[in-house]
N, C-alpha and C positions, 0 to 999 in steps of 0.2 A: 342928203335930204334928211330932215329931222321931223318927226311926228310927235304930236301930243294927243293922247287919246282922251277925249272928253265925251262921255255918254250924252247923246242928244237929249235924252229924257230929262236931264237936270237943267237944261236951259229953257226957261219959260218962253213960250210963244215962238220957239225956233221951228221953222218949217223943214224939218229933216226929211230928205228924200234920198235913200241909198241908191248907189249907182253900180255897185259890185260887191262881191264877197271876197275877202282875202283869207289866206291860210285854209282854204276849203278842204285840202287833203286831210286835215285833222278834224273835220266835222263829226259831231256825234248826232246831230239832228239835221238831216238833209232837208233843204228847203226848195220847193218848186215855186219860183217867183219870176222866172224869165230873166233874172239878172245874171251877168257873167260870173262864173265861179273861178277864181284864180287859185292855182295850186299853192302858191305862196304869196308873193307880192308882185306888183307890176315891175317891169324892167326899170322904169324911172325911179323906183324905190329900191333898187339893187336886188330885185327878185328875178325869178326866171321868166316871168311874163306868161307862163304856161296856163292855158285855160283847161278846166275839167268839164266833163259832161254834167248836165243837170240830172242828178239822180232822182228817180221817181219812187224810191222805196219809202214805205211808211216806217215809223219807229218800230212797230212790231216786226216788220219784215227785216229791218236791220238787226234787231235782237236775235231773230231766228237765223240769219246769215252768220252772225258772230257765234252763236251756239253750234251751228253746223261746222264752222271752221275749227272751233275748239274740239269738237268730237272727232274731226278728221285728224287733228294733231295727236289726240290721245290714241286713236286707232293706229296711227303710224308708229308711235312710241311702243304700243303693245306688240305690233308686228315686229319691230326691231328687237324687242326683248325675246320674243319667241324664236326668231332666227338666230340670235346670239346663243340661246340655250341649246338649240339643235346643233350648232357648230361645235359645242364643247365635247 
């Protein structure tokens, strides 16, 4: 199956109505709109066909979650460095 991506906004008077989101696992801006969220692509387009939950996080919450994850990783690295220095 071959696709050509044409932004609907560039076609005058085109009644664009989305039916799903693709590659949603890579989203940076979660959208609560009731449409299906595909992990990658539908099976018919050689994707997994897996659906993801509709995330209800706001952008600020997503930024906070990412900051918390980064802090956790830094803390793990610091703990590893401490344990390595104690073993010496």
